[in-house]
C-alpha positions, 0 to 999 in steps of 0.5 A: 512554550510551557503553557499555563493550564486554562480551563475550556470554560475560561477560554469560552468566557474570554471569547464571549467577552471579546465578541461583546466588546463595543469599541471606542477610541484604539502591545513585553514584559521587561521594564525600561530603565527607571531614568527612561521611564521617568523621562517619557511616560507611557502613552495613553489614549483619550476617549473622544467626546460624544456618543451616537447610537449606531443601531443597537450600539453606542459609539463615540463619534464626537471629537474625532475631527479637527481643524488646522491652519498649518497641518492636519493628521488623521490616524487610527490611534490618537497617540500616533496622530499626536506624534504626526502633529509634533513632527509637523510642529517641529518643522517636518513635512507631511512625509516626515510625519507619515514615516514617524506615524508609520513606525508608531502605529507599528508599536501601538497597533502592531496587531494590524500593521508594523515593520513585520508587514508592508503596504503602500503610500501615495504622495503628492508634492506641492511644489511640482504637483507630481504624484508618486506611488510607493509599493512596499508590499510584502513578497513571497520567498524564492522557495514559495510554492503551492505544494507547501500546503495540504489542501483539504477536501473542503478547499481549506488549508490543513491547520490554516498553515497559510494563515497562522505560523511560519509558512504564512510569512512573506518578506516584510517591506515596511522598513525599506518603504518608510526609509525610502520615503524619508530619505527621498522626500523627507527633511528630517533624519531617521533618529528624529522621526523614529524616536517617538516610536522607540519611546512608545515601545520602551515605556508602553502604551495604553490598551484600548477597547479595540486592542483588548478585543483583538487580543482576546479574539486571538488568544489561542493563536497568541498562546501558541508562540512564546515570544508573542505571548510574552508581549500580549499576555499578562504575567498570568498568561491571560489577555491584557485588559483595557487600560493596561500598559503594554511594553515591548522593549525588544521592539524598542531595541529593534527600532533603535538599531534601524534608526542607527544603522538604516535598512541594512540591519533589517534586510542583511544584518542581525534583525534579518538573521533573527527573523529568518531563524525564528521562521525556520525554527517553526518550519518556514522557508524564508532565507537571508537571500530572500531578505537581501533581494527585497526591493520596493517599487516606485511608480506613478499612481493610477489616475482617473477622474470623477465629475470635476475631480482628479483621483490618484490611487494605488497602482498594481499589485493593489487592485484597490485604486483601479477598481475604485476608479472603475466603480466611480466611472460607472457611477458617473453615468447616474445622477447620484446627487439626486438620490437620498444617500440612505435610500433603497435606490442609492444602496441598490445602485452602489450594490450593482456597481460594486458587483461589477467591479469585483467581478473584473477584479477577480478575473483580471487582477494580479502582480503585473510581473506575473500576469498581463493586467488590462489596466487601462481597460479597467479605468476606461470611461467607455468601458464604464458606460457599457458596465452602467448599461448592464444595471437595472435600477429595479432589480438586483443582477448577477454579473460575470466579468466584462471584456476589458481587453476590448478597451485596453489601448496601452490591502491594514491600517491607514492614515492621512496627512495634509501640510500647509505647503499642500503636500498630501500623503496617505498610507495604508499598511498591514500585517494582514489578518489581525495578529497576522501569523501569530509569530513574533521573532524572538529577540526582535519584538516584531509580529510577522505578517501572514501575507501568503494567505492573500494568494490564491491556491487555484493554479488558474488564478492570476493571483496564484501563489508563486515564488518572489511574487506580491499578492493581490491587495485591496489597499487603496491610499487615495488622493483627490484633487479639484482644479489642481488643488488638494481636496481629500487624502484618504484610505482605510483598512478592511480587505475588499471593504477598503475599496467600497469604503473609500469609494463611498466617502468620495461620492458623499463628499463630491456628489452630496457635498457632505463634510468629510467627517459626516461622510465617514460617519454615514451609513456604510454598505458593501457587496462583493459576493452577491450579498448586500451587507448593510450597517444596522442603522438602515430603516426596515422600510429600506431593507424591505424595498431592497429585498423586493428588488431581489437583493440577498441582505445581511443587516446583522453585522457589527458596525466596526466590521466596516472599514475605518476611513481616516481622511484629511480635507482641504476646504474651499477657503483653504482651511485644513480638516482632519476626520477620523472613523468612529468604527475603530480608534480613529482621531484627527488633530490639527494645528 
C-alpha cells in the first residue's frame, strides 16, 4: 500500500484523542448509485437521553430501555435494534429478527463482529419449550500448528503474528450459523432479512463515539492493509471522525451474493476464493478445502438452576455457560439477597467465587473434540458446596483448580430478543479483538477475524493450538426461565469479563429484585487473575475495607472496559422489557 506520510506527532495526538474519548451511544469509499441513495438514507444513531456520572465520567444512561407488548430487542447499536423491531413488526419471529440483526451489526459494528467471524446462539422455542445451542465458532485450518509462530523469550509472539495479519485468521462460521438458524427456525426468506444490512453497507451509517475511538485506537493496524484502510480511513488516510458516514459497497455486494445464493457462495464459491487469496497473499495458510469442510454444531444448551430459576447457556467450546452456572451454584450457598450489592462484603464474595471458577476454567476447559472436559462436575451442586466451603468471608484467598473428576458422573457483540409468542433468542458473536486481524479481504469488504489468538501456545494446555480446532471462548448467550416461563435473555462481549458480567446481572435480578436496566447500570467488578477490578464509582470506604481483607485492587479502569450487557426481560405481568448497556452504544426498543 502506498502510505501517506504522517508525522509521529500526529499519530501520538490521535492516540491521545482515542484514549480521551468518552463513549455515548455506538464502517468504503465508493458511492452507491444515486437512485439507491435516494431510496435509503444513511443510517444514523440517536443519542439516548439522560446523563449520569460514573465516577469522573459522564455517560448516557437514560432512554436505553424500552417496553413492548409484542416484542423487545436489545443490541449494541440503535440502528441494528430498529432493524430487529422492523422484522418483528413485519411478522417475523425472534429468530428472523436475530439473523437480520446479526448481519446488520456486521456492517455498523464490524470492528467487533461480522461475517468474517463467528459465535454462538441460544434459542428457546415457545411452542415446545426446547432450548437449542448453535455453535458457529471459527475453526483453525488443517495446516494450523504451533511452529507457525516464533515465540520470543518473554512468551510473546514475534510481530503479534497470532493476533494481527493472515496467520491469525480462522475459518469464519457466522454465515453458516446465521443461515442455519434462519432456514431451520425462521419464517422469512434470506433476501428479506438481509436487505437491511445490504442497504446499510451500500448507503452508509454514522460513526459513533465508540466507532471513532475504535478506529483511532487501531489506526496503525488499519493502515497496514490497503483494503482495510479504504473503508476505515478517510480520503486523507486519517480515521473517520464521529458523525462521518462510512460506506462499504464491497460488503454490500458480498451480502447480496449470500442473499441470492446462500452459504455455498461463502464456503465454496467466489467469496471463499477471495478470502483465501487475500489470506495466502499475506502469508497465511487457509485453503478452499478448509472453507468447504467447515461445519456448525447444534447441541443442547448447558443447563443449571439458581434459586428457583432455570439457567440455559453456552455449551462447549465456550466455557462461559458452564462457568457461569458453577459460579451461581457457589453463590447459592450464601445469603446474597441480604448483602448490600455495593458493599465490601458483596464484592469480596463475588471476587472469591470468580477466582474459584476461573481456576477450573484454566485447568479443564477446551474443545471437547480434543480434550475430555468434566462438564457435569463443573456444574455439580455438590461440587459447588465444596468450593463454597473454601471461601473465608474475612480475607482474600488464592485458589488452585478443584478436583472436578470426583464429581463427574456422566467469546464480541451481543444482543437479545423476546417475541410475543415467548420465543427467546440471545446471540454473542465476534471477530475477536477490536478490528481483529486488521485484514479486509480485497473485493469483499469483510474484516477477517484473529481467532487464533484465543488458542494457548502451551503444549500442555487443553486449549493449545491444533489443526481443525475451535478455541476456548467466554461467550455466554444465556436464557433464564422461572416456573417454566421466560424471565431473561442476556449476553455480553468482553473476553472473560463476559462471564462475570452476565453472572452479576443475573444475581442482581434474582437476589436483589432489581429491574433489568438497573441491574445492567449497577456497579460492575471482575476478578480472574487475583486482581479485583472495580469500576470507579465505588466509595473509598469500600475500597479500604477490601484492601484490609487482603485484596489487590485496580479501581482505575474506565467504565467502558466492562462488558456491555444487552438483555430482555419478561415481567411477572407478562410485559416485555428490553434493557441496554450505557458502557457502549446499547439501545433497546419494543413495540
